[in-house]
C-alpha positions, 0 to 999 in steps of 0.5 A: 665662777664662785664654786663655793655657792654651789655646795651645800652644808647638809643635805636638805640645804644641797636639795633646796639649792638643786631644786633653786638650780632647776627652777632658774633653769626652767626645769621641772623637778619630779621627786621619788620621795623616801619612805624615812625622814632625814637626820633634822626630820626633813623629807628625803627623796631623789629628785630629777630633772631633765633639760631638753626633750623626751624623745631626744635620741641621745641622753646624759644621766649626771647623777650625785649622792649614791654613796651618801656623804659623796652627795656634797660633792656631787650635789654642788657639782650639779648645780654649777652644771644647771647655772651654767647657761652656755652648757645648756645651750651647747646640749640644746645645739647638740641634740642631747638631753641632760638628766640630773639625778639628785642623791641616789641614796637620800637616806644615807646623804641625811643621816652621813652614811655611805650606804642606804637605810638597808646597810646596802651599798648601792654601787654594788646592789645591781645583782641577779639575786636570783643567782647565786652571788659573788663571793669574798674570801678575803672579807670572809677572813677579816670581817672580824677585823674590819669592823671590831667589837670595840672602838678605837679597834685594838692593836691586835686588830689592826695587826691582822690587816697590816699581816693580811696586807703584808702577806697578799699586797695592798691591792689585796687588801682594798679588794678584799674590803671595797669589793663587795660581800654578801654574807655580812650584813652588818659589815662594810660594802655589803650589797644586800641580799634583794634590790634595796629603795634606792635601786628600784627607784633608779630603775623607776627614773629610767624606766621613766626617762631613757626609752625613747634614746639611741644613745645613752652616756652617764657621768656618776660623781664620786669622792674618796679615792685618789688625790685631794681635788683630782678627778678620775675618769674610771670607766663604768660599763661592763667589760667590753674593749669598744666600749672602753675605746669609745670611753677614751675617745670622748673623755682621753687617755686618762679614763682608768678601768677596773678591769685593767688594773689602771683604776685607784678602784678595786674590780666590784660587781653590781654597780650602779650601771647595770641598771643602764643595761637593764632598764635601756636595753635599746641604747648604746650604752657609755659612762663613766664614774668620776671620782674626786680624791679627798683624803689618803685612802688610808682616812678614808677606811678609817672613816668607814670602819668607825662609822659602821661600827657606830652604827652596830652599837647605837648605845653610843648615841646616850652613852658617848654622843661626843664620840658619835659628833666625832666619827660623823664628823669624821665622815663627813670630811673623808668625803668632802673637802669643805674649801673653795680651792678643792670645790673649784678644782672639782667643778671645772673637771665635773663642767669638761667632763659634761661637755665632752660627754655632749660632745661625744654623744652628738657624733653618736646620735643616730637613728633607732633603727641602727642602735644595737649594730655596734 
């Protein structure tokens, strides 16, 4: 398989390739149109296509673009899945429907921003906003250094971050940065103060598509953590031993968890998978985030800090357009490795993960009356 043919140069092309791949597989695309336009003036949408009957008892979701430019990878993997006739036949034979959700955050994908148009990290936004929100003392202490007033940051600024890591450890610094925060709307990993557009659209999709299944699995495609080209299988569900055991039975003992510290990701809250519990409570749920490595974590964090600084200083668009272009290129490169070797590796791992999920769901499919006995 020539994996590179599934990957796009920008959001508009990625969307066109996805729609064409769905049409080639005989699938209808339903589009949830975004209220804003893209970087090229193009229409934006969360596009959805379903392989399999509406009343299938087992449903697998494969989603892309939760974090903007991570959509380059996810969209490519989805295209490869749609082109694999053998995989489609396997799903049909197993009685498993597959739901493709393309570009969970289409605005961020187009504009090369990890966050939504509200500056919200979608994977921190699934909170009950009627209740007190999680505190992040580490971020509070470092907010002024994480997104500094000038870019590049000063030596003193970087020394503050290094001192925190020296005192508390590198993992503590990572947690302070990425666990999510709800007090600095112009900062990194901001979880929002209310449900953002993408969250509402996701919930609508699940309302339409996931109410009739008894077994639900979800593979959410991400990039930016771990060794380049390696797909870490990160448990993406509530902290439950039986669900984790099921995930490891399906995808193997390499499945990591944010709850036991085995994952490269920090422990975070308000994650996307909460929508499965909210919108499909009748289903037995099992999920992972398939997290592909790109560049070293330090480079990813630097790109995110620069991009947030740029967002906070719109005057740069006219005062220093070359800097703006460089920062946006840095963002793209932090979450997408544009080489044939990398693309081939991630497609192979994506296909393997989906086949494992189909096999797992086939073993779990059961009458609706038995759901909830786990």
